[in-house]
C-alpha angles and dihedrals in degrees: 000000000000110000096187131086117203116205127193090247089065094254113145107189098187097047092044091052092044092052094051127075140206122351091349088075091059092045087054090050087053091051095042090052087060095051112099099225095042108037121152092300091075105023097053098055092040093049094046090046089055090055102260116151107273095218094048090044091052093048093048093047092046092049091049093049094047090047092052093047092047093050092049093049095046093046095047093045093051092045091052091049092049092047093049092050092046094049092044089057094050090093107251096063093211094121090055088053090050089054090051091048090052091051091047090052090051092050091049089056090050092050092051098253112142116255122196110211131160090231094056092075096039125113131225129055095321093047094051092048092047092051090051089050093049092051105035106015124216096332091055093046091048092055102035100030099074093060095037101042107005127256095274097051090042090055092050094047094046093056093044091060099032117041096197106101096188093051091045093050091045094053093042089051090054091049093048090048091054091049093046093052090045094049094048092048093045091047092050092047093046094050091045091052090049090048093239 
């Protein structure tokens, strides 16, 4: 069983965790859970496979994921507010109206009203996440989005369609908690079945 994951950026999760000791290993799990190509889906099984404590690994990965999602949501929300204020002061006010139209469209999706958008029918990560949103709303996106689109893209998409950062972070935290518990349990079960 290979316990390392090589990424194009030269990041080798397994080797890096193996070469570290003590609490540094859990700090690395925290950091790796924040990295877009690694996330908890790779770091949790690798860390548990290397013998790190499953509970501490899960807590560190969960904390890293929630930190990344929270930073993304806060940054994007503040950027959108700044951009709307800036465009509203440009003189014609049309950009401010565009921002309001975007928020109205998001609220119509939340209320169940149909929205026709070119991205709704698209494929790929955005398309899958958008279809989940259209069918199940923010709770569905929070649970299914991390595996379908990754935690970072899910955070961005959630705030695009729901302009309530606290609610977005709360639901994404629930979804990440579900995935963390599931990944720790699946890793423990998988390694037990393999006799490792």
